[in-house]
C-alpha positions in Angstrom: 33.5 -13.2 40.0 33.2 -15.2 36.7 30.5 -12.9 35.4 32.6 -9.8 36.3 35.6 -11.2 34.5 33.5 -12.2 31.5 32.2 -8.7 31.2 35.7 -7.3 31.6 37.1 -9.6 28.9 34.3 -8.6 26.5 34.6 -4.9 27.1 38.4 -5.0 26.8 38.2 -7.1 23.6 35.8 -4.5 22.1 38.2 -1.7 23.0 41.2 -3.6 21.6 39.1 -4.1 18.4 38.3 -0.4 18.3 41.9 0.8 17.9 41.9 2.3 14.3 45.3 1.2 13.2 44.7 2.0 9.6 43.6 5.5 10.4 46.6 6.1 12.6 49.2 4.6 10.1 47.8 6.4 7.1 47.8 9.7 9.1 51.4 9.2 10.2 52.6 8.0 6.8 50.8 10.4 4.5 49.0 13.0 6.6 45.7 11.9 5.0 42.5 11.2 6.8 41.6 7.6 5.8 37.9 8.3 6.5 37.9 10.6 3.5 39.4 8.2 1.1 37.5 5.7 -1.1 35.3 3.5 1.1 36.3 5.5 4.2 36.9 2.2 6.1 40.0 1.8 8.3 41.0 -1.7 7.4 43.9 -2.9 5.4 42.3 -2.7 2.0 41.5 1.0 2.2 44.7 1.8 4.0 46.6 0.1 1.1 44.7 2.3 -1.4 45.6 5.4 0.6 49.2 4.8 1.5 50.5 1.8 -0.5 50.7 -1.9 -0.2 53.0 -2.2 2.8 50.9 0.1 5.0 47.9 -2.0 3.9 49.7 -5.2 4.9 50.8 -3.7 8.3 47.3 -2.5 9.0 45.9 -5.9 8.2 48.5 -7.6 10.5 47.7 -5.3 13.4 44.0 -5.7 12.9 44.5 -9.5 12.9 46.3 -9.3 16.2 43.2 -7.8 17.7 41.4 -11.1 17.3 44.4 -13.1 18.6 44.7 -10.7 21.6 41.0 -11.1 22.4 41.2 -14.9 22.6 44.4 -14.8 24.5 42.8 -12.4 27.1 39.8 -14.7 27.5 42.0 -17.8 28.0 44.3 -16.0 30.4 41.6 -14.6 32.7 39.0 -17.4 32.4 40.6 -20.5 31.0 38.3 -23.3 29.8 35.3 -21.0 29.1 34.7 -21.9 25.5 31.8 -19.4 25.1 33.9 -16.5 26.2 36.7 -17.7 23.9 34.4 -17.1 20.9 32.6 -14.0 22.4 35.9 -12.2 22.9 37.0 -12.2 19.2 33.4 -11.4 18.2 33.6 -8.3 20.4 36.9 -7.4 18.8 35.3 -7.6 15.3 32.4 -5.5 16.5 34.9 -2.9 17.9 36.8 -2.9 14.7 33.7 -2.3 12.6 32.1 0.2 15.0 35.0 1.8 16.9 34.1 3.9 20.0 37.2 6.0 19.0 35.5 6.9 15.7 32.2 8.3 16.9 30.7 10.9 14.6 27.6 12.9 14.0 26.2 12.8 10.4 24.5 15.7 8.6 21.1 14.8 10.1 22.6 14.9 13.6 22.6 11.2 14.3 25.5 9.7 16.1 27.2 6.7 14.6 30.4 4.7 14.8 32.8 4.0 11.9 35.5 1.4 11.3 36.4 -1.5 9.0 34.7 -4.5 7.6 36.1 -7.1 10.1 38.0 -9.5 7.9 41.4 -9.2 9.6 40.2 -9.5 13.2 38.0 -12.4 12.1 41.1 -14.2 10.9 42.9 -13.3 14.0 40.1 -14.7 16.1 40.4 -18.0 14.2 44.1 -18.1 14.7 43.6 -17.4 18.4 41.3 -20.3 18.7 43.5 -22.7 16.7 46.9 -21.3 15.5 47.4 -23.6 12.5 44.3 -22.1 10.9 46.7 -19.3 9.8 48.1 -21.7 7.2 44.7 -22.6 5.8 42.7 -19.4 5.9 45.3 -17.0 4.6 46.4 -19.0 1.5 42.8 -19.7 0.5 41.8 -16.1 1.0 44.8 -15.0 -1.1 43.7 -17.3 -3.9 40.1 -16.0 -3.7 41.3 -12.4 -3.8 43.5 -13.1 -6.8 41.2 -15.2 -8.9 37.8 -13.9 -7.9 39.0 -10.4 -7.7 36.8 -8.8 -5.1 38.1 -7.7 -1.7 34.6 -7.8 -0.2 34.1 -11.4 -1.3 37.5 -12.3 0.1 36.5 -10.7 3.4 33.3 -12.6 3.6 35.1 -15.8 2.6 37.4 -15.9 5.6 34.5 -16.4 8.1 33.1 -19.1 5.8 36.4 -20.9 5.7 36.7 -20.6 9.5 33.2 -22.1 9.9 33.9 -25.0 7.6 37.3 -25.6 9.2 36.1 -25.6 12.7 33.0 -27.6 11.8 35.3 -30.3 10.4 37.5 -30.2 13.5 34.5 -30.5 15.7 33.2 -33.4 13.6 36.5 -35.3 14.2 36.5 -34.3 17.8 39.5 -32.0 17.6 37.8 -28.8 18.8 34.4 -27.7 20.3 31.4 -27.1 18.1 31.2 -23.5 19.5 34.3 -22.7 17.4 32.2 -23.3 14.2 29.5 -21.0 15.7 32.2 -18.3 16.0 32.6 -18.5 12.2 28.9 -18.3 11.6 28.4 -15.2 13.9 31.5 -13.6 12.5 30.1 -14.1 9.0 26.9 -12.3 10.0 29.0 -9.3 11.3 31.0 -9.2 8.1 28.0 -9.3 5.8 26.3 -6.6 7.8 29.3 -4.3 7.5 29.7 -5.1 3.8 26.1 -4.3 2.8 27.2 -1.4 0.4 29.7 -3.7 -1.3 27.1 -6.5 -1.7 24.8 -4.0 -3.4 27.6 -3.0 -5.8 28.4 -6.7 -6.4 24.8 -7.3 -7.4 24.9 -4.2 -9.7 28.3 -5.2 -11.2 30.0 -2.1 -9.9 32.3 -3.5 -7.3 36.0 -2.7 -7.8 38.1 -5.5 -9.3 41.6 -6.5 -8.2 44.0 -9.3 -9.0 44.0 -11.4 -12.2 40.5 -10.3 -13.4 41.5 -6.6 -13.0 44.7 -7.2 -15.0 42.7 -8.9 -17.8 40.2 -6.1 -17.8 42.9 -3.5 -18.2 44.6 -5.5 -20.9 41.3 -5.8 -22.9 40.7 -2.1 -22.6 
C-alpha cells in the first residue's frame, strides 16, 4: 500500500508541476504563444517579458504553489515519510521543466518536452518543507537578482540557499538532513535546465536586469 501511495504521490506531483501556467496566462492575456517568445520557457521570467511584470509575478506565484502542493500531498497521504516529502517537490520541478502537456516533435523528428527552469517550484518545495523559508529565500533571491543582475543566476541561487538553510537546520537538529539533500538535487535539476544560460554567462552574453542593467543603459 505504501509503495502504491508513494508512486501515486510522485506521479501526481509531476502532473501538478507540468501545468504550464505561464503559457496559459500569456495566451489568455495577450493571445501570444509563450513558447515562441525569447527563451521559450514557461516560467515567470519569460512570462513577464511577454505580458508584463504582473503576469510574470502571477506565473511565478502559481509555479511556486506547485512545489507547496507536492509536499502537502505527500504529507497528507503518507505522513512521516521524509524521503517522499523531498521526492514529491523534485517531481514537481521535473514536471515544470519537462511538462507532459508540452510534448513536441522537433525538426529532426525527435520528441521532447518543454517547460521552465524550475526556480519557482523549487522555492515552493522549500516552503512546503518549512514555511518560514519563504522569508529567507525570497528576500535573498530578490537581492541577488537586483545586484547580480542575472535571472539565471538567481534561479540557481534559490536551490543553493535552500541547501544551506536546511543543512544549518539539520545541524542544529531542527529538520532532517534529507531536506538539505532536496536542495542539492533541486540544484542539479536547475543547472541542467539552465545549460544554455550558463553558456551565455560564460560568453558574457546573458541578459542583464536590475541595477547593473540600469547602469549599463545609463553609460550607453
